[in-house]
C-alpha positions in Angstrom: 125.2 67.7 126.0 123.6 70.5 123.9 121.0 72.8 125.4 118.4 74.0 123.0 116.5 77.2 123.7 113.8 77.2 121.1 111.9 80.3 122.4 114.8 82.6 122.3 115.9 81.5 118.9 112.4 82.0 117.5 112.1 85.6 118.8 115.6 86.4 117.5 114.8 84.8 114.1 111.6 86.8 113.8 113.4 90.1 114.7 116.2 89.3 112.4 113.9 88.6 109.4 112.0 91.8 110.0 115.2 93.8 110.4 116.6 92.5 107.1 113.3 93.1 105.3 113.5 96.7 106.5 117.1 97.1 105.4 116.4 95.9 101.9 113.3 98.1 101.6 114.8 101.2 103.1 117.4 101.8 100.4 117.7 103.9 97.3 118.5 100.8 95.3 115.9 98.7 93.4 114.9 95.5 95.1 116.5 92.2 94.0 115.7 88.5 94.4 117.3 88.3 97.9 115.2 91.3 99.1 112.1 89.4 98.1 113.3 86.3 99.9 113.9 88.3 103.2 110.4 89.9 102.9 108.9 86.4 102.3 110.7 85.1 105.4 109.2 88.0 107.4 105.7 87.3 106.1 106.1 83.6 106.8 107.0 84.6 110.4 103.9 86.7 110.6 101.7 83.9 109.3 103.2 81.4 111.9 103.2 83.9 114.8 100.8 86.7 114.0 101.2 88.7 117.2 105.0 88.4 117.5 105.2 89.1 113.8 103.1 92.2 114.1 105.3 93.4 116.9 108.4 92.9 114.8 106.7 94.5 111.8 105.8 97.5 113.9 109.3 97.9 115.4 111.3 97.5 112.2 109.0 98.2 109.2 105.7 100.0 109.6 106.2 102.0 112.9 109.7 103.2 112.1 110.8 106.3 110.4 112.8 105.5 107.3 115.9 107.0 105.9 114.6 106.9 102.3 110.9 107.3 102.8 110.0 107.7 99.1 112.3 104.8 98.0 111.0 102.6 100.9 107.4 102.9 99.7 108.4 102.5 96.0 110.4 99.3 96.9 107.6 98.0 99.0 105.2 98.6 96.2 107.4 96.7 93.7 107.9 93.8 96.1 104.2 93.7 97.0 103.3 93.3 93.3 105.0 89.9 93.0 102.6 87.0 93.0 104.4 85.2 95.9 104.1 88.2 98.2 100.5 88.8 97.3 99.6 85.1 98.1 101.5 85.3 101.5 99.7 88.6 102.4 96.3 87.0 101.5 97.2 84.0 103.7 98.1 86.3 106.5 94.8 88.1 106.2 92.9 84.9 106.1 94.7 83.5 109.2 94.1 86.7 111.2 90.4 86.7 110.2 90.1 83.0 111.1 91.9 82.7 114.4 92.0 86.3 115.8 88.7 87.7 114.5 87.4 88.7 117.9 90.6 90.0 119.4 92.0 91.6 116.2 91.2 95.2 117.0 92.6 95.0 120.5 95.8 93.3 119.3 96.3 96.0 116.6 95.7 98.7 119.3 98.3 97.2 121.6 100.9 96.9 118.9 100.2 100.4 117.5 100.3 102.1 120.9 103.7 100.6 121.8 102.4 98.9 124.9 104.5 95.9 124.1 108.0 95.6 122.7 109.9 92.6 121.5 112.8 93.2 123.9 111.0 94.0 127.1 107.5 94.3 128.6 106.3 97.5 130.1 104.0 97.4 133.2 100.4 97.3 131.9 97.7 99.4 133.4 95.2 96.8 132.4 92.1 97.0 130.3 88.7 97.4 131.8 85.6 96.5 129.9 84.9 100.2 128.9 88.5 100.5 127.5 87.9 97.4 125.4 84.7 98.8 124.1 86.4 102.1 123.2 89.0 100.3 121.2 86.5 98.0 119.6 84.2 100.8 118.4 87.0 103.1 117.1 
């Protein structure tokens, strides 16, 4: 009898794809075909699970200091110029606007302020109505 743990595998897959996308971007070498595939897998994860994908993106790609900062941004610029990546980014933007239009700013604030992590959850102080308004009108 095989026990399937779908939730754990999903989180691990999302973290792994974001990690490998970062590894391929944060190098002094030019991006290759496999690098684009790993970044596409990360963007597909973000489209399927926007909040978890945003947490993984913040932890491994956007919120992290990079070893080769200049090369990272150059490689990201090269990969972002491919038509497949541009289409996936547009799909992600459309999905966030469609499904998370009202809670988008609060989600971005929670992710950017490191209130959640993929590996553990910190105790939340909670958000009062005034706190939500401050975040919304930033």
